C-alpha positions, 0 to 999 in steps of 0.5 A, spaced: 701 372 118 701 378 113 698 384 116 692 384 111 691 377 113 691 379 120 686 385 119 681 380 115 681 375 121 680 380 126 675 384 122 671 377 121 672 376 129 669 382 130 663 381 125 661 375 128 662 377 135 657 383 134 652 379 130 652 374 135 650 379 141 645 383 138 640 382 144 633 379 142 627 378 147 620 377 145 614 380 148 608 377 150 603 380 146 596 379 147 592 375 142 589 380 139 596 383 136 599 377 134 597 370 133 599 366 139 603 360 136 606 365 131 609 370 137 611 364 141 615 361 135 619 368 135 619 369 142 623 362 143 627 361 137 630 368 135 635 368 141 638 362 139 637 362 131 640 370 130 647 368 130 645 363 124 641 369 120 645 372 114 641 378 114 646 384 114 647 388 120 647 396 119 654 398 120 651 403 126 649 397 130 656 395 131 659 398 137 664 403 136 667 402 143 668 395 144 675 393 147 679 389 143 680 384 149 673 383 149 672 381 142 677 376 143 675 373 150 669 374 154 670 368 159 672 373 165 669 379 168 672 385 166 675 388 172 676 396 170 677 400 176 672 405 178 674 412 177 669 417 175 662 417 174 659 420 167 652 421 167 647 426 163 646 432 168 639 433 165 637 426 167 637 428 174 636 434 179 639 430 185 647 431 185 650 424 183 657 422 186 663 424 182 667 418 184 666 411 188 670 408 193 672 401 191 671 398 198 668 391 198 667 391 205 664 397 206 657 396 210 651 397 205 646 403 206 640 402 209 634 398 206 629 402 203 623 404 207 618 399 209 610 399 211 608 398 218 608 391 218 615 390 216 614 389 209 619 393 204 617 397 198 621 396 193 622 399 186 626 396 181 628 396 173 628 391 168 635 391 165 636 387 159 643 384 160 643 382 152 644 390 150 650 390 155 655 386 150 660 392 150 659 394 157 665 395 162 665 395 169 664 403 169 658 402 165 655 398 170 657 403 176 654 409 172 648 405 171 647 403 178 649 410 180 644 414 176 638 409 177 640 409 185 639 417 184 633 416 181 629 412 186 630 405 184 633 400 189 635 395 184 635 392 177 632 385 175 637 383 170 634 380 164 638 374 162 638 370 156 642 364 153 648 368 150 655 365 153 658 372 154 652 374 159 654 371 165 660 375 165 656 381 164 652 379 170 658 378 174 660 385 173 653 388 175 654 384 182 661 387 182 659 394 180 653 394 185 658 392 191 663 397 189 658 403 189 657 402 196 649 404 195 646 398 197 643 397 190 640 390 189 640 385 183 636 379 182 636 375 176 630 375 171 631 369 167 629 370 160 625 363 158 624 366 151 631 365 150 634 360 155 632 352 153 627 349 158 626 342 155 630 337 159 633 336 166 640 339 164 636 345 162 634 346 169 641 345 172 643 350 167 638 355 170 640 353 177 647 354 176 646 361 174 642 362 180 647 359 185 653 363 182 650 370 186 645 367 191 649 369 197 652 376 194 651 382 199 648 385 193 643 380 191 636 382 193 633 377 199 626 377 200 624 373 206 631 371 207 631 368 201 634 370 194 629 373 190 629 370 183 624 372 177 623 370 170 620 373 163 615 367 161 616 360 162 609 358 162 611 353 157 617 350 160 617 343 163 624 341 163 622 334 161 617 333 166 609 331 166 607 339 166 610 346 167 608 346 175 612 339 176 618 341 172 619 348 175 617 344 182 622 338 181 627 341 177 628 348 180 624 351 186 624 344 190 631 341 187 636 340 193 640 346 190 635 351 191 630 348 196 629 353 201 634 358 198 630 362 193 624 366 193 621 365 186 616 370 183 616 369 175 612 372 170 608 366 167 603 368 162 597 364 164 590 365 167 591 368 174 585 363 176 590 358 175 595 360 180 593 355 185 596 350 180 603 352 182 603 350 189 611 350 191 613 353 185 611 361 186 612 365 192 609 371 188 607 373 181 610 379 176 605 381 172 609 384 166 603 386 162 600 390 167 604 396 165 600 398 159 592 397 157 594 391 153 587 390 151 586 397 148 586 395 140 583 399 135 577 395 134 576 395 142 577 403 142 572 404 137 567 400 141 568 404 147 566 411 143 559 413 146 556 419 149 556 416 155 564 414 155 566 421 152 563 424 158 566 420 163 572 421 160 572 428 162 571 427 169 577 421 169 582 425 166 586 425 173 590 431 171 592 434 178 596 430 183 600 431 189 598 438 190 596 441 197 588 441 198 588 448 199 591 450 192 586 446 189 579 449 187 573 446 183 574 451 178 581 451 177 581 443 176 575 443 172 579 448 167 585 444 166 580 438 165 576 441 160 582 444 156 586 438 156 579 434 154 579 439 148 585 436 145 583 429 145 579 425 140 572 422 142 576 415 142 581 418 146 576 420 151 573 414 151 580 410 153 581 415 159 579 410 164 583 404 162 590 408 162 593 407 169 588 402 171 589 397 176 584 392 174 589 387 171 592 388 178 586 386 182 585 379 178 592 377 179 592 379 186 586 375 187 589 369 183 595 369 188 590 370 194 587 363 192 594 360 191 596 363 198 590 359 201 593 352 199 600 353 202 602 352 209 606 358 212 613 357 212 617 357 218 611 360 222 611 366 217 605 368 213 603 364 207 601 371 203 604 371 196 608 377 193 605 381 188 610 385 183 606 390 178 609 393 172 610 401 170 612 403 163 612 410 160 611 407 153 611 401 148 613 401 140 616 396 136 618 396 129 621 389 127 619 386 120 617 379 118 624 378 116 627 379 123 622 378 129 616 380 126 614 385 132 610 391 129 605 394 134 604 399 139 600 399 146 597 405 148 601 410 152 598 417 151 595 421 156 601 421 161 601 413 162 607 413 166 604 418 171 597 416 171 600 408 172 604 411 178 599 414 181 594 408 181 599 404 184 601 409 190 593 409 191 593 402 192 600 401 195 598 396 200 597 391 194 604 392 191 610 389 194 615 391 189 614 395 183 618 394 176 619 399 171 619 396 164 625 398 162 631 401 164 634 399 157 630 395 152 631 399 146 627 395 141 620 396 145 622 403 146 620 403 154 627 405 156 628 410 161 636 410 162 641 413 157 642 410 150 648 406 151 651 399 150 649 395 143 642 396 140 638 390 138 637 393 131 633 398 133 637 404 131 632 407 126 627 408 132 631 409 138 637 414 136 636 421 138 630 419 142 633 420 149 628 418 155 632 420 161 628 426 162 623 421 165 628 419 171 626 425 175 619 423 174 621 416 176 624 419 183 618 423 185 613 417 184 618 412 187 619 416 193 611 417 194 610 409 193 616 407 198 614 412 203 606 413 202 607 421 201 608 425 195 615 429 196 616 436 196 617 439 190 623 444 191 624 446 184 619 448 178 620 443 173 617 441 166 617 435 162 614 434 155 614 429 150 611 427 143 612 422 137 616 425 132 611 424 126 603 424 125 599 418 126 597 418 119 603 420 116 605 415 110 612 413 109 616 409 104 618 404 109 618 396 108 615 395 115 608 398 115 605 402 120 605 398 127 598 395 129 593 399 133 597 406 131 590 408 130 589 409 137 594 414 138 593 422 139 597 427 135 599 431 141 605 434 146 604 431 153 607 435 159 607 434 166 609 440 170 611 440 177 610 447 180 612 450 187 607 455 187 601 456 183 603 458 176 601 460 169 604 455 164 604 456 156 605 450 152 606 452 144 607 448 138 608 454 133 608 462 134 601 462 133 599 456 136 599 456 144 595 454 150 595 457 157 594 453 163 593 456 170 596 450 175 596 449 182 602 447 186 604 440 185 604 436 179 599 437 173 598 433 167 597 438 160 597 437 153 596 441 146 595 438 139 600 438 134 601 438 127 606 437 122 611 442 122 610 444 129 615 444 135 614 444 142 615 449 147 613 450 155 614 456 159 612 456 167 611 463 169 609 467 176 608 474 178 610 476 171 617 472 171 619 466 167 621 461 172 622 455 167 623 455 159 623 448 155 625 449 148 628 443 145 630 446 138 632 439 135 625 437 135 620 438 129 613 434 128 614 431 121 608 429 116 612 425 111 617 421 115 622 416 111 621 411 116 615 410 121 617 411 128 612 411 134 617 412 139 617 418 144 622 424 144 622 426 151 625 433 154 625 437 161 627 443 164 628 445 171 629 452 175 636 454 176 
């Protein structure tokens, strides 16, 4: 074959492989954002039809580091030996091991802490396997090591229908074993991608589960392999109903009966959970991570003098501080200063941020289901509840692709407040799932930006979120142990969107639905070892000063086009920490709409 012909052939293979692996996972949006039938059509069809689309893929969406061997064959797991671990040193204040023993027989580390009744408290993160096409084994080792150092006990491996994904799942299990960290994995079957209309489809799912059911790093719960889903409430596998399909073809099939602990994320009314006897061992409440009911019209209906005043007393801006460090005057000063930053609409929405109302509804539904189930082998019939926590949400796909273009409210320190609400009710939460580690298309990733993006570069590139991992470690530790950990070093976190809410852009995809509910502000979280002065500024002439106690304080400052962000922690006339990310400028006239978050942090040396 001539060199030119060989080059064209290889280029064609590369292009097809790259196009076919752009991961596509639908989001279950409330009815007030997308029409249900329209959304469902995209959710269930896009993963199987994308490779047939003729849309040009931007050149920067093609991974530049995909090994040639991986392009030509993905039928066997990558077996790169672990050498050194590479991570972002700013993403974690805890030291990360620089090497990993490759022993497959070493004993695992101790299990995470448990409550007095023996039930474990676990924190896992949703990991999109569909975004890992170019991953080597070392990439999985890096992710697992960084996640473990950040207080995360395992990954929920979101698995779709791409033929190469089982190999990457196998790599993840191999990497977890080689790290010897006791890190757990389980499948989250993506039913917006995986077919589920026939018994053969169910057999495929069972094969995926049984491939790793006995692996030492498979998460076991109640002596069974933990399995979850994204969606699946419309699957019947050729049976008479969804419940019959999942029961006869999956949970009670001879292949899996008594072997799995099934906690799906079915998007159904929780009052109908009792229909799923012998199917659900618990539920994952995916949408509990955000106040999804808050739309523009909903927010406008909440604005009233009563709600505005109530918002000021519900801001919840100081947490984890010793009682001796707090005074009503100090706390009120912080509350009033931050309240002055917020619009009347945002004040009215405060009570919905981090709320556990939806958790209560799902737990009630599980209680009704438990009452219809006979205890297994003399054990409790109580169903497991897995709640979600998420730092952000923005997606910006036009009608020519996935037709997902909306935001959920994540202002007012959603990530911190949601964690604090969960910790306050930790007895009700058996597992907390972080959404997500690497879902770039929906802007809620906390891990590093790597792998293959789902054509989300326009709003993801340059928007690193890994600074949120230090917050993750702090709150995950408090959730698992029941006590906020001691703050050993002063630290400040700051984040903001890259442009004004009202900015206009020459973007063929319009502003996202519900953009009006967002605030032009820089949000900050300060971890102080002692009472301190914190100065937030957005320009040389615009700043706000806060007196904060020891502990965690949540602050904010308004921002306008042309502004930057800077935060300083001072004590006894000395600067303890200074955060001044020079690469951030708040725009007034962006070229495209981007409601993602720019996140930065600094820690005392």
